[in-house]
C-alpha positions in Angstrom: 57.8 84.5 85.4 56.1 87.7 86.3 52.5 87.4 87.4 49.8 89.6 88.9 50.7 88.4 92.4 54.5 88.8 92.3 55.0 91.8 90.0 56.2 94.0 92.8 59.1 91.6 93.6 60.5 91.5 90.0 62.5 93.7 87.8 60.1 96.0 86.0 62.4 97.9 83.7 61.2 97.3 80.2 57.5 97.0 81.1 54.8 99.3 79.7 53.1 101.4 82.4 50.5 104.1 82.7 49.6 106.5 85.6 45.9 105.8 86.4 45.7 108.0 89.5 47.9 110.5 91.3 48.0 113.4 93.8 49.3 115.4 90.8 46.5 115.5 88.2 48.9 116.6 85.5 50.6 113.2 85.3 47.4 111.1 85.1 47.3 109.3 81.8 51.1 109.5 81.1 52.2 106.2 79.7 55.3 104.7 78.3 58.0 102.1 78.8 60.1 102.0 82.0 63.7 102.6 81.1 65.1 103.2 84.6 64.0 103.4 88.2 65.4 104.7 91.5 64.0 104.4 95.0 61.4 107.0 94.4 61.2 107.6 90.7 60.3 105.8 87.4 62.0 107.1 84.2 59.6 106.5 81.3 60.2 106.7 77.6 56.9 108.3 76.4 55.7 109.5 73.0 56.7 113.0 74.2 60.1 112.1 75.4 61.7 111.0 78.7 59.7 111.7 81.8 60.7 111.2 85.4 57.7 110.5 87.6 57.5 109.9 91.4 56.4 106.4 92.4 54.8 106.9 95.8 52.0 109.4 95.1 50.6 107.5 92.1 48.7 104.4 91.1 50.3 102.5 88.2 48.9 100.2 85.6 51.5 97.7 84.3 51.1 96.0 81.0 52.2 92.4 81.0 51.8 90.1 78.0 48.0 89.8 78.0 47.2 91.2 81.5 47.2 94.5 83.3 48.2 94.9 86.9 47.3 97.9 89.0 49.6 98.7 91.9 50.0 101.6 94.3 53.4 103.3 94.1 53.7 102.9 97.9 54.3 99.1 97.3 57.1 99.9 94.9 59.0 102.6 96.9 62.2 100.8 97.3 65.4 100.6 95.3 65.1 97.9 92.7 67.8 95.7 94.2 66.0 95.9 97.6 62.7 94.9 96.1 63.9 91.9 94.0 63.3 88.6 95.6 61.9 90.0 98.9 58.8 88.3 100.3 56.5 90.0 102.8 
C-alpha cells in the first residue's frame, strides 16, 4: 500500500501529479497522470498532451486516494527498478 512515508519507494506510474515548484518557472502548475518515467524524467499525460518533465529540479505533488504528498525530485532521481523496494 502506498502511503506518505513510502511513496518514493513504490511504482508511481498511474498516479496524478503536479509541479508545485521548479527552477524552470514555465513548468510550475503542469499537472497530469504519470504514464512513464526514466531515471531523470517523468512523462505526463496532461490536458494539453504528452509532456516530458525533468524530475530533479522540481518539487512534485502526488495525488493519492484522499491524500497529497509533496516530494523533491531529488528523492526520485533513480530508475524506477532501482528505486522499488529500496530502503535508506
